mmCIF entry with sequence, helices, sheets and N, C-alpha, C, O atoms, coordinates in Angstrom:
data_MODEL
# 
_entry.id   MODEL 
# 
_entity.id                         1 
_entity.type                       polymer 
_entity.pdbx_number_of_molecules   1 
# 
_entity_poly.entity_id                      1 
_entity_poly.type                           'polypeptide(L)' 
_entity_poly.nstd_linkage                   no 
_entity_poly.nstd_monomer                   no 
_entity_poly.pdbx_seq_one_letter_code       
;(UNK)(UNK)(UNK)(UNK)(UNK)(UNK)(UNK)(UNK)(UNK)(UNK)(UNK)(UNK)(UNK)(UNK)(UNK)(UNK)
(UNK)(UNK)(UNK)(UNK)(UNK)(UNK)(UNK)(UNK)(UNK)(UNK)(UNK)(UNK)(UNK)(UNK)(UNK)(UNK)
(UNK)(UNK)(UNK)(UNK)(UNK)(UNK)(UNK)(UNK)(UNK)(UNK)(UNK)(UNK)(UNK)(UNK)(UNK)(UNK)
(UNK)(UNK)(UNK)(UNK)(UNK)(UNK)(UNK)(UNK)
;
_entity_poly.pdbx_seq_one_letter_code_can   XXXXXXXXXXXXXXXXXXXXXXXXXXXXXXXXXXXXXXXXXXXXXXXXXXXXXXXX 
_entity_poly.pdbx_strand_id                 A 
# 
loop_
_entity_poly_seq.entity_id 
_entity_poly_seq.num 
_entity_poly_seq.mon_id 
_entity_poly_seq.hetero 
1 1  UNK n 
1 2  UNK n 
1 3  UNK n 
1 4  UNK n 
1 5  UNK n 
1 6  UNK n 
1 7  UNK n 
1 8  UNK n 
1 9  UNK n 
1 10 UNK n 
1 11 UNK n 
1 12 UNK n 
1 13 UNK n 
1 14 UNK n 
1 15 UNK n 
1 16 UNK n 
1 17 UNK n 
1 18 UNK n 
1 19 UNK n 
1 20 UNK n 
1 21 UNK n 
1 22 UNK n 
1 23 UNK n 
1 24 UNK n 
1 25 UNK n 
1 26 UNK n 
1 27 UNK n 
1 28 UNK n 
1 29 UNK n 
1 30 UNK n 
1 31 UNK n 
1 32 UNK n 
1 33 UNK n 
1 34 UNK n 
1 35 UNK n 
1 36 UNK n 
1 37 UNK n 
1 38 UNK n 
1 39 UNK n 
1 40 UNK n 
1 41 UNK n 
1 42 UNK n 
1 43 UNK n 
1 44 UNK n 
1 45 UNK n 
1 46 UNK n 
1 47 UNK n 
1 48 UNK n 
1 49 UNK n 
1 50 UNK n 
1 51 UNK n 
1 52 UNK n 
1 53 UNK n 
1 54 UNK n 
1 55 UNK n 
1 56 UNK n 
# 
_struct_asym.id          A 
_struct_asym.entity_id   1 
# 
loop_
_atom_site.group_PDB 
_atom_site.id 
_atom_site.type_symbol 
_atom_site.label_atom_id 
_atom_site.label_alt_id 
_atom_site.label_comp_id 
_atom_site.label_asym_id 
_atom_site.label_entity_id 
_atom_site.label_seq_id 
_atom_site.pdbx_PDB_ins_code 
_atom_site.Cartn_x 
_atom_site.Cartn_y 
_atom_site.Cartn_z 
_atom_site.occupancy 
_atom_site.B_iso_or_equiv 
_atom_site.pdbx_formal_charge 
_atom_site.auth_seq_id 
_atom_site.auth_comp_id 
_atom_site.auth_asym_id 
_atom_site.auth_atom_id 
_atom_site.pdbx_PDB_model_num 
ATOM 1   N N  . UNK A 1 1  ? 0.825   -1.197 0.000  1.00 0.00 ? 1  UNK A N  1 
ATOM 2   C CA . UNK A 1 1  ? 0.000   0.000  0.000  1.00 0.00 ? 1  UNK A CA 1 
ATOM 3   C C  . UNK A 1 1  ? 0.862   1.251  0.000  1.00 0.00 ? 1  UNK A C  1 
ATOM 4   O O  . UNK A 1 1  ? 1.784   1.365  0.808  1.00 0.00 ? 1  UNK A O  1 
ATOM 5   N N  . UNK A 1 2  ? 0.578   2.186  -0.889 1.00 0.00 ? 2  UNK A N  1 
ATOM 6   C CA . UNK A 1 2  ? 1.293   3.451  -0.915 1.00 0.00 ? 2  UNK A CA 1 
ATOM 7   C C  . UNK A 1 2  ? 0.580   4.457  -0.016 1.00 0.00 ? 2  UNK A C  1 
ATOM 8   O O  . UNK A 1 2  ? -0.650  4.518  -0.011 1.00 0.00 ? 2  UNK A O  1 
ATOM 9   N N  . UNK A 1 3  ? 1.345   5.249  0.747  1.00 0.00 ? 3  UNK A N  1 
ATOM 10  C CA . UNK A 1 3  ? 0.691   6.292  1.563  1.00 0.00 ? 3  UNK A CA 1 
ATOM 11  C C  . UNK A 1 3  ? 0.127   7.386  0.661  1.00 0.00 ? 3  UNK A C  1 
ATOM 12  O O  . UNK A 1 3  ? 0.740   7.758  -0.340 1.00 0.00 ? 3  UNK A O  1 
ATOM 13  N N  . UNK A 1 4  ? -1.041  7.891  1.026  1.00 0.00 ? 4  UNK A N  1 
ATOM 14  C CA . UNK A 1 4  ? -1.660  8.955  0.241  1.00 0.00 ? 4  UNK A CA 1 
ATOM 15  C C  . UNK A 1 4  ? -0.943  10.269 0.514  1.00 0.00 ? 4  UNK A C  1 
ATOM 16  O O  . UNK A 1 4  ? -0.501  10.525 1.634  1.00 0.00 ? 4  UNK A O  1 
ATOM 17  N N  . UNK A 1 5  ? -0.831  11.097 -0.514 1.00 0.00 ? 5  UNK A N  1 
ATOM 18  C CA . UNK A 1 5  ? -0.214  12.404 -0.344 1.00 0.00 ? 5  UNK A CA 1 
ATOM 19  C C  . UNK A 1 5  ? -1.210  13.347 0.301  1.00 0.00 ? 5  UNK A C  1 
ATOM 20  O O  . UNK A 1 5  ? -2.391  13.362 -0.047 1.00 0.00 ? 5  UNK A O  1 
ATOM 21  N N  . UNK A 1 6  ? -0.715  14.138 1.247  1.00 0.00 ? 6  UNK A N  1 
ATOM 22  C CA . UNK A 1 6  ? -1.577  15.121 1.900  1.00 0.00 ? 6  UNK A CA 1 
ATOM 23  C C  . UNK A 1 6  ? -1.627  16.370 1.034  1.00 0.00 ? 6  UNK A C  1 
ATOM 24  O O  . UNK A 1 6  ? -0.618  16.773 0.454  1.00 0.00 ? 6  UNK A O  1 
ATOM 25  N N  . UNK A 1 7  ? -2.789  16.975 0.948  1.00 0.00 ? 7  UNK A N  1 
ATOM 26  C CA . UNK A 1 7  ? -2.978  18.148 0.109  1.00 0.00 ? 7  UNK A CA 1 
ATOM 27  C C  . UNK A 1 7  ? -3.807  19.170 0.874  1.00 0.00 ? 7  UNK A C  1 
ATOM 28  O O  . UNK A 1 7  ? -4.835  18.833 1.461  1.00 0.00 ? 7  UNK A O  1 
ATOM 29  N N  . UNK A 1 8  ? -3.352  20.432 0.864  1.00 0.00 ? 8  UNK A N  1 
ATOM 30  C CA . UNK A 1 8  ? -4.092  21.495 1.525  1.00 0.00 ? 8  UNK A CA 1 
ATOM 31  C C  . UNK A 1 8  ? -5.380  21.747 0.764  1.00 0.00 ? 8  UNK A C  1 
ATOM 32  O O  . UNK A 1 8  ? -5.350  22.029 -0.434 1.00 0.00 ? 8  UNK A O  1 
ATOM 33  N N  . UNK A 1 9  ? -6.520  21.647 1.455  1.00 0.00 ? 9  UNK A N  1 
ATOM 34  C CA . UNK A 1 9  ? -7.804  21.833 0.777  1.00 0.00 ? 9  UNK A CA 1 
ATOM 35  C C  . UNK A 1 9  ? -8.480  23.139 1.162  1.00 0.00 ? 9  UNK A C  1 
ATOM 36  O O  . UNK A 1 9  ? -9.345  23.618 0.428  1.00 0.00 ? 9  UNK A O  1 
ATOM 37  N N  . UNK A 1 10 ? -8.104  23.737 2.309  1.00 0.00 ? 10 UNK A N  1 
ATOM 38  C CA . UNK A 1 10 ? -8.728  24.992 2.728  1.00 0.00 ? 10 UNK A CA 1 
ATOM 39  C C  . UNK A 1 10 ? -7.899  25.636 3.841  1.00 0.00 ? 10 UNK A C  1 
ATOM 40  O O  . UNK A 1 10 ? -7.177  24.957 4.571  1.00 0.00 ? 10 UNK A O  1 
ATOM 41  N N  . UNK A 1 11 ? -8.019  26.943 3.949  1.00 0.00 ? 11 UNK A N  1 
ATOM 42  C CA . UNK A 1 11 ? -7.413  27.686 5.048  1.00 0.00 ? 11 UNK A CA 1 
ATOM 43  C C  . UNK A 1 11 ? -8.548  28.349 5.807  1.00 0.00 ? 11 UNK A C  1 
ATOM 44  O O  . UNK A 1 11 ? -9.364  29.059 5.220  1.00 0.00 ? 11 UNK A O  1 
ATOM 45  N N  . UNK A 1 12 ? -8.599  28.118 7.102  1.00 0.00 ? 12 UNK A N  1 
ATOM 46  C CA . UNK A 1 12 ? -9.671  28.683 7.915  1.00 0.00 ? 12 UNK A CA 1 
ATOM 47  C C  . UNK A 1 12 ? -9.079  29.532 9.020  1.00 0.00 ? 12 UNK A C  1 
ATOM 48  O O  . UNK A 1 12 ? -8.021  29.206 9.559  1.00 0.00 ? 12 UNK A O  1 
ATOM 49  N N  . UNK A 1 13 ? -9.752  30.621 9.360  1.00 0.00 ? 13 UNK A N  1 
ATOM 50  C CA . UNK A 1 13 ? -9.309  31.508 10.428 1.00 0.00 ? 13 UNK A CA 1 
ATOM 51  C C  . UNK A 1 13 ? -10.182 31.259 11.648 1.00 0.00 ? 13 UNK A C  1 
ATOM 52  O O  . UNK A 1 13 ? -11.410 31.301 11.573 1.00 0.00 ? 13 UNK A O  1 
ATOM 53  N N  . UNK A 1 14 ? -9.526  30.999 12.771 1.00 0.00 ? 14 UNK A N  1 
ATOM 54  C CA . UNK A 1 14 ? -10.242 30.780 14.025 1.00 0.00 ? 14 UNK A CA 1 
ATOM 55  C C  . UNK A 1 14 ? -10.027 31.996 14.915 1.00 0.00 ? 14 UNK A C  1 
ATOM 56  O O  . UNK A 1 14 ? -8.906  32.488 15.036 1.00 0.00 ? 14 UNK A O  1 
ATOM 57  N N  . UNK A 1 15 ? -11.081 32.476 15.527 1.00 0.00 ? 15 UNK A N  1 
ATOM 58  C CA . UNK A 1 15 ? -10.977 33.591 16.460 1.00 0.00 ? 15 UNK A CA 1 
ATOM 59  C C  . UNK A 1 15 ? -11.632 33.197 17.770 1.00 0.00 ? 15 UNK A C  1 
ATOM 60  O O  . UNK A 1 15 ? -12.588 32.422 17.791 1.00 0.00 ? 15 UNK A O  1 
ATOM 61  N N  . UNK A 1 16 ? -11.112 33.735 18.858 1.00 0.00 ? 16 UNK A N  1 
ATOM 62  C CA . UNK A 1 16 ? -11.683 33.416 20.159 1.00 0.00 ? 16 UNK A CA 1 
ATOM 63  C C  . UNK A 1 16 ? -10.959 34.177 21.243 1.00 0.00 ? 16 UNK A C  1 
ATOM 64  O O  . UNK A 1 16 ? -10.111 35.024 20.965 1.00 0.00 ? 16 UNK A O  1 
ATOM 65  N N  . UNK A 1 17 ? -11.293 33.874 22.460 1.00 0.00 ? 17 UNK A N  1 
ATOM 66  C CA . UNK A 1 17 ? -10.686 34.503 23.621 1.00 0.00 ? 17 UNK A CA 1 
ATOM 67  C C  . UNK A 1 17 ? -10.158 33.420 24.544 1.00 0.00 ? 17 UNK A C  1 
ATOM 68  O O  . UNK A 1 17 ? -10.861 32.459 24.855 1.00 0.00 ? 17 UNK A O  1 
ATOM 69  N N  . UNK A 1 18 ? -8.918  33.581 24.979 1.00 0.00 ? 18 UNK A N  1 
ATOM 70  C CA . UNK A 1 18 ? -8.336  32.656 25.947 1.00 0.00 ? 18 UNK A CA 1 
ATOM 71  C C  . UNK A 1 18 ? -8.383  33.297 27.317 1.00 0.00 ? 18 UNK A C  1 
ATOM 72  O O  . UNK A 1 18 ? -8.052  34.473 27.468 1.00 0.00 ? 18 UNK A O  1 
ATOM 73  N N  . UNK A 1 19 ? -8.786  32.541 28.303 1.00 0.00 ? 19 UNK A N  1 
ATOM 74  C CA . UNK A 1 19 ? -8.771  33.005 29.688 1.00 0.00 ? 19 UNK A CA 1 
ATOM 75  C C  . UNK A 1 19 ? -7.724  32.169 30.415 1.00 0.00 ? 19 UNK A C  1 
ATOM 76  O O  . UNK A 1 19 ? -7.860  30.951 30.530 1.00 0.00 ? 19 UNK A O  1 
ATOM 77  N N  . UNK A 1 20 ? -6.679  32.832 30.904 1.00 0.00 ? 20 UNK A N  1 
ATOM 78  C CA . UNK A 1 20 ? -5.612  32.120 31.591 1.00 0.00 ? 20 UNK A CA 1 
ATOM 79  C C  . UNK A 1 20 ? -5.910  32.046 33.074 1.00 0.00 ? 20 UNK A C  1 
ATOM 80  O O  . UNK A 1 20 ? -6.197  33.057 33.714 1.00 0.00 ? 20 UNK A O  1 
ATOM 81  N N  . UNK A 1 21 ? -5.838  30.840 33.615 1.00 0.00 ? 21 UNK A N  1 
ATOM 82  C CA . UNK A 1 21 ? -6.052  30.646 35.049 1.00 0.00 ? 21 UNK A CA 1 
ATOM 83  C C  . UNK A 1 21 ? -4.732  30.452 35.761 1.00 0.00 ? 21 UNK A C  1 
ATOM 84  O O  . UNK A 1 21 ? -4.702  30.269 36.978 1.00 0.00 ? 21 UNK A O  1 
ATOM 85  N N  . UNK A 1 22 ? -3.649  30.491 35.022 1.00 0.00 ? 22 UNK A N  1 
ATOM 86  C CA . UNK A 1 22 ? -2.304  30.421 35.591 1.00 0.00 ? 22 UNK A CA 1 
ATOM 87  C C  . UNK A 1 22 ? -1.388  31.211 34.662 1.00 0.00 ? 22 UNK A C  1 
ATOM 88  O O  . UNK A 1 22 ? -1.830  31.715 33.629 1.00 0.00 ? 22 UNK A O  1 
ATOM 89  N N  . UNK A 1 23 ? -0.124  31.317 35.027 1.00 0.00 ? 23 UNK A N  1 
ATOM 90  C CA . UNK A 1 23 ? 0.814   32.089 34.227 1.00 0.00 ? 23 UNK A CA 1 
ATOM 91  C C  . UNK A 1 23 ? 1.096   31.431 32.887 1.00 0.00 ? 23 UNK A C  1 
ATOM 92  O O  . UNK A 1 23 ? 1.039   30.208 32.765 1.00 0.00 ? 23 UNK A O  1 
ATOM 93  N N  . UNK A 1 24 ? 1.398   32.237 31.891 1.00 0.00 ? 24 UNK A N  1 
ATOM 94  C CA . UNK A 1 24 ? 1.750   31.735 30.565 1.00 0.00 ? 24 UNK A CA 1 
ATOM 95  C C  . UNK A 1 24 ? 2.895   32.578 30.046 1.00 0.00 ? 24 UNK A C  1 
ATOM 96  O O  . UNK A 1 24 ? 2.835   33.807 30.081 1.00 0.00 ? 24 UNK A O  1 
ATOM 97  N N  . UNK A 1 25 ? 3.936   31.920 29.566 1.00 0.00 ? 25 UNK A N  1 
ATOM 98  C CA . UNK A 1 25 ? 5.050   32.640 28.957 1.00 0.00 ? 25 UNK A CA 1 
ATOM 99  C C  . UNK A 1 25 ? 5.453   31.912 27.691 1.00 0.00 ? 25 UNK A C  1 
ATOM 100 O O  . UNK A 1 25 ? 5.850   30.748 27.743 1.00 0.00 ? 25 UNK A O  1 
ATOM 101 N N  . UNK A 1 26 ? 5.355   32.580 26.565 1.00 0.00 ? 26 UNK A N  1 
ATOM 102 C CA . UNK A 1 26 ? 5.845   32.057 25.291 1.00 0.00 ? 26 UNK A CA 1 
ATOM 103 C C  . UNK A 1 26 ? 7.061   32.908 24.962 1.00 0.00 ? 26 UNK A C  1 
ATOM 104 O O  . UNK A 1 26 ? 6.909   34.069 24.582 1.00 0.00 ? 26 UNK A O  1 
ATOM 105 N N  . UNK A 1 27 ? 8.248   32.366 25.096 1.00 0.00 ? 27 UNK A N  1 
ATOM 106 C CA . UNK A 1 27 ? 9.470   33.141 24.899 1.00 0.00 ? 27 UNK A CA 1 
ATOM 107 C C  . UNK A 1 27 ? 9.800   33.343 23.437 1.00 0.00 ? 27 UNK A C  1 
ATOM 108 O O  . UNK A 1 27 ? 9.347   32.598 22.568 1.00 0.00 ? 27 UNK A O  1 
ATOM 109 N N  . UNK A 1 28 ? 10.597  34.365 23.181 1.00 0.00 ? 28 UNK A N  1 
ATOM 110 C CA . UNK A 1 28 ? 10.976  34.668 21.803 1.00 0.00 ? 28 UNK A CA 1 
ATOM 111 C C  . UNK A 1 28 ? 12.256  33.960 21.396 1.00 0.00 ? 28 UNK A C  1 
ATOM 112 O O  . UNK A 1 28 ? 12.681  34.083 20.248 1.00 0.00 ? 28 UNK A O  1 
ATOM 113 N N  . UNK A 1 29 ? 12.877  33.228 22.295 1.00 0.00 ? 29 UNK A N  1 
ATOM 114 C CA . UNK A 1 29 ? 14.054  32.460 21.940 1.00 0.00 ? 29 UNK A CA 1 
ATOM 115 C C  . UNK A 1 29 ? 15.359  33.221 22.065 1.00 0.00 ? 29 UNK A C  1 
ATOM 116 O O  . UNK A 1 29 ? 16.425  32.617 21.939 1.00 0.00 ? 29 UNK A O  1 
ATOM 117 N N  . UNK A 1 30 ? 15.318  34.517 22.306 1.00 0.00 ? 30 UNK A N  1 
ATOM 118 C CA . UNK A 1 30 ? 16.550  35.277 22.488 1.00 0.00 ? 30 UNK A CA 1 
ATOM 119 C C  . UNK A 1 30 ? 16.972  35.124 23.947 1.00 0.00 ? 30 UNK A C  1 
ATOM 120 O O  . UNK A 1 30 ? 16.565  35.910 24.803 1.00 0.00 ? 30 UNK A O  1 
ATOM 121 N N  . UNK A 1 31 ? 17.771  34.130 24.219 1.00 0.00 ? 31 UNK A N  1 
ATOM 122 C CA . UNK A 1 31 ? 18.126  33.800 25.600 1.00 0.00 ? 31 UNK A CA 1 
ATOM 123 C C  . UNK A 1 31 ? 19.379  34.531 26.063 1.00 0.00 ? 31 UNK A C  1 
ATOM 124 O O  . UNK A 1 31 ? 19.805  34.336 27.202 1.00 0.00 ? 31 UNK A O  1 
ATOM 125 N N  . UNK A 1 32 ? 19.981  35.362 25.224 1.00 0.00 ? 32 UNK A N  1 
ATOM 126 C CA . UNK A 1 32 ? 21.189  36.080 25.603 1.00 0.00 ? 32 UNK A CA 1 
ATOM 127 C C  . UNK A 1 32 ? 20.849  37.187 26.587 1.00 0.00 ? 32 UNK A C  1 
ATOM 128 O O  . UNK A 1 32 ? 19.922  37.964 26.359 1.00 0.00 ? 32 UNK A O  1 
ATOM 129 N N  . UNK A 1 33 ? 21.596  37.260 27.677 1.00 0.00 ? 33 UNK A N  1 
ATOM 130 C CA . UNK A 1 33 ? 21.351  38.268 28.712 1.00 0.00 ? 33 UNK A CA 1 
ATOM 131 C C  . UNK A 1 33 ? 22.171  39.520 28.434 1.00 0.00 ? 33 UNK A C  1 
ATOM 132 O O  . UNK A 1 33 ? 23.341  39.432 28.062 1.00 0.00 ? 33 UNK A O  1 
ATOM 133 N N  . UNK A 1 34 ? 21.557  40.681 28.616 1.00 0.00 ? 34 UNK A N  1 
ATOM 134 C CA . UNK A 1 34 ? 22.245  41.962 28.477 1.00 0.00 ? 34 UNK A CA 1 
ATOM 135 C C  . UNK A 1 34 ? 21.970  42.791 29.717 1.00 0.00 ? 34 UNK A C  1 
ATOM 136 O O  . UNK A 1 34 ? 20.905  42.676 30.323 1.00 0.00 ? 34 UNK A O  1 
ATOM 137 N N  . UNK A 1 35 ? 22.925  43.623 30.096 1.00 0.00 ? 35 UNK A N  1 
ATOM 138 C CA . UNK A 1 35 ? 22.730  44.513 31.238 1.00 0.00 ? 35 UNK A CA 1 
ATOM 139 C C  . UNK A 1 35 ? 21.584  45.464 30.917 1.00 0.00 ? 35 UNK A C  1 
ATOM 140 O O  . UNK A 1 35 ? 21.604  46.135 29.886 1.00 0.00 ? 35 UNK A O  1 
ATOM 141 N N  . UNK A 1 36 ? 20.590  45.524 31.792 1.00 0.00 ? 36 UNK A N  1 
ATOM 142 C CA . UNK A 1 36 ? 19.427  46.388 31.581 1.00 0.00 ? 36 UNK A CA 1 
ATOM 143 C C  . UNK A 1 36 ? 18.376  45.788 30.671 1.00 0.00 ? 36 UNK A C  1 
ATOM 144 O O  . UNK A 1 36 ? 17.327  46.399 30.467 1.00 0.00 ? 36 UNK A O  1 
ATOM 145 N N  . UNK A 1 37 ? 18.626  44.597 30.111 1.00 0.00 ? 37 UNK A N  1 
ATOM 146 C CA . UNK A 1 37 ? 17.668  43.949 29.218 1.00 0.00 ? 37 UNK A CA 1 
ATOM 147 C C  . UNK A 1 37 ? 16.676  43.099 29.984 1.00 0.00 ? 37 UNK A C  1 
ATOM 148 O O  . UNK A 1 37 ? 16.822  42.891 31.188 1.00 0.00 ? 37 UNK A O  1 
ATOM 149 N N  . UNK A 1 38 ? 15.666  42.609 29.280 1.00 0.00 ? 38 UNK A N  1 
ATOM 150 C CA . UNK A 1 38 ? 14.676  41.745 29.924 1.00 0.00 ? 38 UNK A CA 1 
ATOM 151 C C  . UNK A 1 38 ? 15.232  40.333 30.017 1.00 0.00 ? 38 UNK A C  1 
ATOM 152 O O  . UNK A 1 38 ? 16.019  39.913 29.168 1.00 0.00 ? 38 UNK A O  1 
ATOM 153 N N  . UNK A 1 39 ? 14.828  39.605 31.041 1.00 0.00 ? 39 UNK A N  1 
ATOM 154 C CA . UNK A 1 39 ? 15.328  38.246 31.198 1.00 0.00 ? 39 UNK A CA 1 
ATOM 155 C C  . UNK A 1 39 ? 14.430  37.208 30.542 1.00 0.00 ? 39 UNK A C  1 
ATOM 156 O O  . UNK A 1 39 ? 14.851  36.064 30.370 1.00 0.00 ? 39 UNK A O  1 
ATOM 157 N N  . UNK A 1 40 ? 13.213  37.568 30.172 1.00 0.00 ? 40 UNK A N  1 
ATOM 158 C CA . UNK A 1 40 ? 12.335  36.620 29.497 1.00 0.00 ? 40 UNK A CA 1 
ATOM 159 C C  . UNK A 1 40 ? 11.432  37.359 28.495 1.00 0.00 ? 40 UNK A C  1 
ATOM 160 O O  . UNK A 1 40 ? 10.275  37.643 28.803 1.00 0.00 ? 40 UNK A O  1 
ATOM 161 N N  . UNK A 1 41 ? 11.956  37.673 27.296 1.00 0.00 ? 41 UNK A N  1 
ATOM 162 C CA . UNK A 1 41 ? 11.157  38.386 26.299 1.00 0.00 ? 41 UNK A CA 1 
ATOM 163 C C  . UNK A 1 41 ? 9.988   37.538 25.804 1.00 0.00 ? 41 UNK A C  1 
ATOM 164 O O  . UNK A 1 41 ? 10.055  36.309 25.825 1.00 0.00 ? 41 UNK A O  1 
ATOM 165 N N  . UNK A 1 42 ? 8.939   38.183 25.367 1.00 0.00 ? 42 UNK A N  1 
ATOM 166 C CA . UNK A 1 42 ? 7.725   37.519 24.893 1.00 0.00 ? 42 UNK A CA 1 
ATOM 167 C C  . UNK A 1 42 ? 7.622   37.727 23.389 1.00 0.00 ? 42 UNK A C  1 
ATOM 168 O O  . UNK A 1 42 ? 7.992   38.787 22.884 1.00 0.00 ? 42 UNK A O  1 
ATOM 169 N N  . UNK A 1 43 ? 7.123   36.723 22.668 1.00 0.00 ? 43 UNK A N  1 
ATOM 170 C CA . UNK A 1 43 ? 6.936   36.846 21.223 1.00 0.00 ? 43 UNK A CA 1 
ATOM 171 C C  . UNK A 1 43 ? 5.903   37.929 20.946 1.00 0.00 ? 43 UNK A C  1 
ATOM 172 O O  . UNK A 1 43 ? 4.833   37.946 21.554 1.00 0.00 ? 43 UNK A O  1 
ATOM 173 N N  . UNK A 1 44 ? 6.232   38.842 20.017 1.00 0.00 ? 44 UNK A N  1 
ATOM 174 C CA . UNK A 1 44 ? 5.309   39.924 19.657 1.00 0.00 ? 44 UNK A CA 1 
ATOM 175 C C  . UNK A 1 44 ? 5.098   39.948 18.156 1.00 0.00 ? 44 UNK A C  1 
ATOM 176 O O  . UNK A 1 44 ? 5.998   39.616 17.385 1.00 0.00 ? 44 UNK A O  1 
ATOM 177 N N  . UNK A 1 45 ? 3.896   40.347 17.746 1.00 0.00 ? 45 UNK A N  1 
ATOM 178 C CA . UNK A 1 45 ? 3.564   40.472 16.328 1.00 0.00 ? 45 UNK A CA 1 
ATOM 179 C C  . UNK A 1 45 ? 4.475   41.541 15.720 1.00 0.00 ? 45 UNK A C  1 
ATOM 180 O O  . UNK A 1 45 ? 4.623   42.616 16.302 1.00 0.00 ? 45 UNK A O  1 
ATOM 181 N N  . UNK A 1 46 ? 5.091   41.270 14.559 1.00 0.00 ? 46 UNK A N  1 
ATOM 182 C CA . UNK A 1 46 ? 6.051   42.229 14.010 1.00 0.00 ? 46 UNK A CA 1 
ATOM 183 C C  . UNK A 1 46 ? 5.460   43.582 13.607 1.00 0.00 ? 46 UNK A C  1 
ATOM 184 O O  . UNK A 1 46 ? 6.189   44.573 13.566 1.00 0.00 ? 46 UNK A O  1 
ATOM 185 N N  . UNK A 1 47 ? 4.156   43.651 13.308 1.00 0.00 ? 47 UNK A N  1 
ATOM 186 C CA . UNK A 1 47 ? 3.542   44.916 12.880 1.00 0.00 ? 47 UNK A CA 1 
ATOM 187 C C  . UNK A 1 47 ? 2.847   45.647 14.024 1.00 0.00 ? 47 UNK A C  1 
ATOM 188 O O  . UNK A 1 47 ? 2.991   46.862 14.160 1.00 0.00 ? 47 UNK A O  1 
ATOM 189 N N  . UNK A 1 48 ? 2.095   44.918 14.850 1.00 0.00 ? 48 UNK A N  1 
ATOM 190 C CA . UNK A 1 48 ? 1.336   45.567 15.930 1.00 0.00 ? 48 UNK A CA 1 
ATOM 191 C C  . UNK A 1 48 ? 2.121   45.602 17.236 1.00 0.00 ? 48 UNK A C  1 
ATOM 192 O O  . UNK A 1 48 ? 1.775   46.351 18.149 1.00 0.00 ? 48 UNK A O  1 
ATOM 193 N N  . UNK A 1 49 ? 3.170   44.801 17.327 1.00 0.00 ? 49 UNK A N  1 
ATOM 194 C CA . UNK A 1 49 ? 3.997   44.656 18.535 1.00 0.00 ? 49 UNK A CA 1 
ATOM 195 C C  . UNK A 1 49 ? 3.210   44.172 19.745 1.00 0.00 ? 49 UNK A C  1 
ATOM 196 O O  . UNK A 1 49 ? 3.651   44.347 20.881 1.00 0.00 ? 49 UNK A O  1 
ATOM 197 N N  . UNK A 1 50 ? 2.041   43.561 19.510 1.00 0.00 ? 50 UNK A N  1 
ATOM 198 C CA . UNK A 1 50 ? 1.257   42.972 20.591 1.00 0.00 ? 50 UNK A CA 1 
ATOM 199 C C  . UNK A 1 50 ? 1.718   41.541 20.817 1.00 0.00 ? 50 UNK A C  1 
ATOM 200 O O  . UNK A 1 50 ? 2.055   40.853 19.854 1.00 0.00 ? 50 UNK A O  1 
ATOM 201 N N  . UNK A 1 51 ? 1.743   41.072 22.062 1.00 0.00 ? 51 UNK A N  1 
ATOM 202 C CA . UNK A 1 51 ? 2.111   39.680 22.317 1.00 0.00 ? 51 UNK A CA 1 
ATOM 203 C C  . UNK A 1 51 ? 1.102   38.732 21.687 1.00 0.00 ? 51 UNK A C  1 
ATOM 204 O O  . UNK A 1 51 ? -0.088  39.039 21.621 1.00 0.00 ? 51 UNK A O  1 
ATOM 205 N N  . UNK A 1 52 ? 1.579   37.572 21.220 1.00 0.00 ? 52 UNK A N  1 
ATOM 206 C CA . UNK A 1 52 ? 0.659   36.590 20.654 1.00 0.00 ? 52 UNK A CA 1 
ATOM 207 C C  . UNK A 1 52 ? 1.179   35.182 20.897 1.00 0.00 ? 52 UNK A C  1 
ATOM 208 O O  . UNK A 1 52 ? 2.356   34.986 21.199 1.00 0.00 ? 52 UNK A O  1 
ATOM 209 N N  . UNK A 1 53 ? 0.298   34.216 20.764 1.00 0.00 ? 53 UNK A N  1 
ATOM 210 C CA . UNK A 1 53 ? 0.648   32.804 20.897 1.00 0.00 ? 53 UNK A CA 1 
ATOM 211 C C  . UNK A 1 53 ? 0.723   32.227 19.501 1.00 0.00 ? 53 UNK A C  1 
ATOM 212 O O  . UNK A 1 53 ? -0.289  32.204 18.801 1.00 0.00 ? 53 UNK A O  1 
ATOM 213 N N  . UNK A 1 54 ? 1.889   31.756 19.066 1.00 0.00 ? 54 UNK A N  1 
ATOM 214 C CA . UNK A 1 54 ? 2.027   31.222 17.704 1.00 0.00 ? 54 UNK A CA 1 
ATOM 215 C C  . UNK A 1 54 ? 1.178   29.969 17.505 1.00 0.00 ? 54 UNK A C  1 
ATOM 216 O O  . UNK A 1 54 ? 1.004   29.177 18.431 1.00 0.00 ? 54 UNK A O  1 
ATOM 217 N N  . UNK A 1 55 ? 0.663   29.798 16.322 1.00 0.00 ? 55 UNK A N  1 
ATOM 218 C CA . UNK A 1 55 ? -0.199  28.657 16.024 1.00 0.00 ? 55 UNK A CA 1 
ATOM 219 C C  . UNK A 1 55 ? 0.534   27.347 15.901 1.00 0.00 ? 55 UNK A C  1 
ATOM 220 O O  . UNK A 1 55 ? -0.091  26.288 15.965 1.00 0.00 ? 55 UNK A O  1 
ATOM 221 N N  . UNK A 1 56 ? 1.852   27.385 15.725 1.00 0.00 ? 56 UNK A N  1 
ATOM 222 C CA . UNK A 1 56 ? 2.595   26.139 15.585 1.00 0.00 ? 56 UNK A CA 1 
ATOM 223 C C  . UNK A 1 56 ? 2.827   25.515 16.942 1.00 0.00 ? 56 UNK A C  1 
ATOM 224 O O  . UNK A 1 56 ? 3.441   24.452 17.036 1.00 0.00 ? 56 UNK A O  1 
# 
């Protein structure tokens, strides 16, 4: 049996509201420490600069 190839059939946008009952931190991966810098940066949208949770 050959495996079937996966094919994108549609793109859908999901919207909603998350309510956090505990802390949440999604880091940006820049773990280098600098004097006067933040110790745990948060991922931000490149245009709006608002924090967001990546879909991946």
